[in-house]
N, C-alpha and C positions, 0 to 999 in steps of 0.2 A: 504494500500500500504506500502511495507517495506521501512523503512527509508534508505537513502543513507548513507553508512558507510565508515569511514576512514580505511586505512590499519591497523592502530593501533587497532581500535575497533574490526576488524575481527580477528586479532591475539589474542587479549585479550579474546574474546568470545570462541575461540576454544581451549584455554589452561586452562579452569576452572576445578579444581579438587574438591574443597570444598569451603565453605564460600559463601559470598554474593558478586557477581561481581560488584555491585554498591557501595559497602563499602570497603570490604577487603576480598581477596580470596586467596586460595592456588593455585598457578600457576605452571603448569608443565613446566620443563625446557628441551628443546630439545638438547642443546649443552652446556657443561660446560668446559670452558677453564681454565687451571691451570698453574701457574708459581711458581718460587722458593721463591718469597718474601712473598706472603700472604697465602701460603698453609701449612707451617710447623705447625703452631698452630692449624689449622683445622684438620689435620691428627692426631695430638696429642690428640685433643678433642674426635675424633672418637675412638681412642684406649682406652682412659680413660672410655668411656661409653660402651665399648664392641661392637661397631657397625662396620659394613663393608660398603664399598662403594657400593651404590645401583646399579648404572649403569656405570661401568667402560667403557663400549662400547660407551657411550654417553659423554665421558670425554677425553680430550686431554691435555697432559702436555707438556710444552715447557720451556727450559732454555733460558732466554733472558735478564732479567734486570741486573743481576750481572756479566754476562760473559764479560771477556776482549775481545777486538776485534783484538788482535794480534794473531799470529799463534797458533793453538790449542795445540801445544806441550809445550807451556809455561804455567806454573801453575797460577791459579787465586791467586793474591797476598794477598787478604784480607782473614784472617782466618774465619771470620764470613760468608763471601760470600761462601768460600769453603764448610763450614759446611751446609749452606742452600742448595747448589747444591747437596751435598751428601745426605741430607735428602730427597730431592725431588726424587732422583733416587731410594733410598730404599723404600720410600712410594709408588711409582708407581709400583715397582716390586712386593711388597707385595699385592697391591690392583688389579693388573692386568690392570693398566691404561697405554695406549700407551704413550711413552715419546720420544720427540725429544731432545736428550741430545747434549752436545757439539760436539760430533763426528758424529752425524746423518747428512746425506747430506741435509735433509729438515729443519735442525735447523734454527731458525730465530725468529723474533719478533712475538708474538702470534697473533697479529691483522693483520699481513701480511700472516702468514702461513695458518691460518684458511680459509680465502677466496681462496687462491691459490690452496688448496687441494680440494676445492669444499664442504667443511664441512658446510660453512655458506650458507643457502638457504632461499628463500622467505617464509614468513609465520612462520618462526622459532622464538623461544625464545632462546636467547644466553646470558649467563652471564659469568663473569670472575672477579676475584679480582683485577681489574684494571679499572680506570675511563674511559679510552679511548676505552672501549668495544663498545661504540657508533659507532665506525668505521663500524661494521658489519651491521648497519642499512642501509647502502648503498644498500643492497640486498633486502630491504623490509622485514627485520627481526626486531623484538623487542629486542634490544641488549643494555645492560647496565652493569655498574660496581657494584660489591657488596663488602661488608666488610668481614672480616675474619670469624666472627660467621656465616654469611650467606653462605660462602664457605663451612663450615662444614655442614650446613643444607642441601645444595644441594648435597654434597657428600653422605650424609646419606639417603636422601629421593628422590632426583631428583626433588624436589619441593621447592617452595619459597613463603612465604606470601608476598603479594603485595596489595597496594591500587591503585585504578584507578587514572590516572593523567589527567590534562587538556591538551588540544591539541592546538598547535600553527602551523599555516601554514606560512612558509616563501616562498613566491612566487617571483621568479626572472625571469624577462623577458628581452629579448634583447640579443645581441651578445657581448661576451667579446672582448675587444679591443686587439690589438697586444701587446704581452708581459704580458697580464693579465691572470692569471691562477686560478685554483680551490682554491689554497692557498690564493690568493688575494680575491677571492669571500668569503671564510670563514672569513678572517680578516675584510673584508668590512661589512659583516653581523654583526659581533660582535661589530665593531665600531659603527654601526647604532643602535643596540638594547641594547648594554651594557653587562657587565659580569653577570648581573642579569636579562637580558631581557627575557630569556626563563625559568626563575626559576621554577623548578619542573615539567616542561611541557614535553610532547612528541612532538618534532618538526618534521614536515614533510616538506621537501624541494621539491618545485614544480616549474612549469613554463618552458618556452622554453629553458632558459639558463641551467637549471639543466638537462633537458632531453638531451641536447646537450653534456653533459659531458661524458667522458669515465667512466667505473666503477672505475678506479683508482682515477679519479677526484672526483667522488661521495664519495669514501671512505675518501678522504682528507676532504671534507666538513663535512661529518658525524662525523669524528674523532674529530673535534673541537667543536662539539655541546655542549659538557660538559663545554667548556670555556665561554658559554653564560648562565651557570647556569641551563641548561636543564637536564632532567632525561635521555633522549635518543633522537636520531635523526634518521630519515629514509627517504628513497626515495621509492616511489611505484615501484614495479617491472614492467619491460617492456621488450621488445625484446632485448635491450642492456644487461639487466641482464641475460636473457636466453642464449644469445650468449656467454657471458663471462663464464658461468658455463659449457657449453657443452664440454665434453671430459675430465673434471677434474676427478682426481682419485676417489673421493667419490660420484660422480654424476652417476646416472643410465644411461644406453645406450640403443639405439634402440627404440623399442616401449615403453619401460619403461621411457625413457627420454621424449618422446612426452607427455606421461601421466603426468609426473612430471612437465613439462613446463606449461601444461594447469592448473594444480593445483596451481603452483606458481603465475601465472597471475591472478588467482581468488582472490588473496590477495591484489591486487591493490585497491587504494581508488576509490570509485564509483564517477562518475561525479556528481557534486552538493553536495558532502559530506560536512557536517557541521563541522567547527572547532570553538573552543572557542575564538580564536584570530587569526588575520591575519596581516601579515606584507608584504609590497610590496617593492622590490628592483629593481632599474633600472640598468641593467648590464652595460649600456653605461657610467654610472657615476663612474665606478670602475677603479682603476689604480693599478699598482704594489705598494703594501703597505710595510712600514717598521714600526715596533713598536719602540717607544722611551722610554716607561715607564716600569712598573713592573706588568702589566696585559695585556692580548691580545687586550683589547679595546683601549689601548693607542697607536694608530697608525695614520700615515698620509701618503698620497701619496709620493712617492720617491722625487718628485720635490718640495715638500713643506718644511716648517719649523716646528720645534717643537712649539706648541702653546704658546703664551704669557699667563701668568697666568691670567691677567686681561680679557682675551677673554673667559675664562671658565665660565659656567653658574651659578655656585654656590660656596659658600665658602668651602663646603665639597669637591667639585671637584678640587678646587684650592689647598687645603691642600693635597689631594691625589697626585696631580701632583707635588707639591713641594717636598714631601717625595720621590716620584719616581725619580725625577731629581737629588736629592741629592744622592740617592743610585747609579744611573746610571752615575754620574759624568758628567752631561750635564747641559746646561743652556737653559732657555726659549728663543725661537726665533732662535735657532741654525738651520742652513740649514742642512737638512738630509744628503745631498751629501758631506758635510764637515766633517762628522764623520768617522774617521779611525777605522779599525778593526784589532784585533790581531789574531783572530781565525775564521775559517769557518767550520761549521758542516753541511754536507749534509747526511741526513738519517732520521731515526725514523719511527714510525708507521704512521706518518702523511705524510711523503714524502720520503720513502725509497724504493719505487717500481720502476720497470723498466722504466716506463714513466717519473718518476721524474729524474732518472739518465740520461736518454736521453736528457732531457731539460737542465740539468746542463752541460752535455758533449758538447752540441751544442755551448755553450758559452765558455767553456774551450778550445775547439779545436783550435790549432794554436796559443794559448796564453800561458803566463807563470804566475804562482802565484807570487804575489808581494813578494819581499824578506823580507818584514816586517810581512808577514802573514803565519801562519801554517794552512793548509787546509786539511780536511779529508773527505773521502767518505765512508759511511758504508751502504752496501746493507741491505735491510730489511730481507732477507732470503738467505739461500744457493742457492735456485732456482733462485732468482733474481741475485745473484752474478754470477752464471754460465751463465745465459742468457746474462748478460751484457758483460761478457768476450767473449762469442761467437760473439757478435756484435763488439768487439774491443773497448768498452767503457773504460775498465780498462787501455788500452794503452793510450787512449786520456788523461785520468786523470793523469796517471803517468808521461807522457811526459810534461804535464803542471805543474807538481810539487805537485799534490795532493797525499796524502796517500790513498792507496787502501786497505781496511781492511776487516776483517771477519764480518759476520752478528751478530747483537745484538742491544739492545736499545742504547748502547753507550752513547754519551754525552747528550742525551735528558734529563736525570735526575740525572747524577752525582752519581750513585750508583755503579760505576765500575771504572776502572783506567782512563777512558776518562773524565777528568774534566777540568774546567777552574781554573786558579790561581786567587787569589784576585786581582781585578782591571782589569783583562783581558776582552776585549770586543769581543763578538762573533756574527757573522751573522749566524743564525741557522734556519734550516728548520723544527724544532720541533714544539711543540704545546703550550709550556708554557714559559713565561719570568719572572716568579716569582723571588723574591730575593733568591739567592743561589741555584736556580734550577739546574744549571749546575756546581755547585761548590761554596763553601763559598766565597762570595765577587765577584763572576763572574757576568758579565753584558751581558744579552742576548737580542738580537734583532731578532724578528721573520720575516722571509722573505720566498719567494718561492725558489725552487731549482735554477732557472735561475738567480734570484737576488743574491743568495748566491755565485754562481760562478762568477758573475760580481764583487762582493765585493772582492772575493779572488784575481782576476787578477789585479784589480785596487788599492786594498789596502784600499778602502773606499766604502761607499754605492754609487751606481750609478744607473741611469735609464737604465735598461737592454734593453729598446727599442732603445737606442742609439748604441748598439753593434750588429753587424751583426752576426746572428747565423750560424754555419757551417752546410753544408749538410752532415749529419751523414752517409748517404748511401755511398756517395763518399769517406768520410773519412775512414770508416770501410774497404772499399775495398783495402786501402793502407796498410793493416796490413801485 
């Protein structure tokens, strides 16, 4: 009798080119995503070796990391950034790779654009020179970040040497409470298992809670898999996956779509499939979380306090917390809701989709950003921006005092003009709160979009469950 297989094992077995699948094999890559930061050296290596791009038709390039989010008529201020953007354009033209440049209507963050085009599909292998490629695992794809030398290898061969990874099932059961979102689920999981809890593993998210998430929510959870030290994260494909993909530009239509959907669903994990490890999470125990330290596991529910050092389980944990609090300019035992913010950032490949902007707008509507706060909203793509504007979300944000900007990675990583000044404290919907992540000396607190909007209007962290959200349908009609 054939063993019951996980989605990961099904994908792994169907992408074998050479080598031993039980040890190390050459894996075929279905989709290679490229951006301006990790590609220049790879293209240079190709030229030096006299090689061409093997499959430009299976490659998509996007300008996202270094791009300013102000109007496109203004020049990128950093000369190094300008050069990297120029090189990407020249390299893609020479290789015949499609490029979403600064002026393309579809331009945006690579991990937002790929799914919305329908390029990311169940059963695929997807790679990119960016750690948050795990986002695409929400579709039942094996998706992970690669280094510059590996970018060159994939460009040259459309293949990549890989070793098999252990599997970890994170099963989440129950209903998320009011005001608790996919971002809170992701933070709650990392808080539970730690930043090394998934080390080297392929994580499959399962259970009734995950099945109840939209595709946007699943992408948020898979996006942050890497923050638990995992190699990749995925959700088995189901009818929610199929419904999201139908009608997208790169997806077949008619009879071909029906055949594709049947094939996609065949990659779902079999009932009773075996995992190397399992973790169970009770959704009812989750709350809106706020990080207080310098890695995503350092979080507490919004109504709680920063832990006392004496409460932590080991000397190493106490020392890590001590260093984090020193950098963050906070003290142990501080009430989270007493922490004031200077900046608010709503966007990123974690929370820059239309669903995220709606959640933030529902809190912003009819309110005003605190005079002590500068708040910005950065759509994840041009398509997200246009859809939000059609719904009137831009008007809601502007009237509340938020800046409404162009698509890009923006303040997520501080590689463009959107950065924090030393000592500035930011409520951010991004994925990392490392030291200097959003700018040298900047202090980052990770939250959901609704929590970020609440912090913007009140000037400090607050329990979003205490704020009545607006009916966006009725609000948009007043445009």
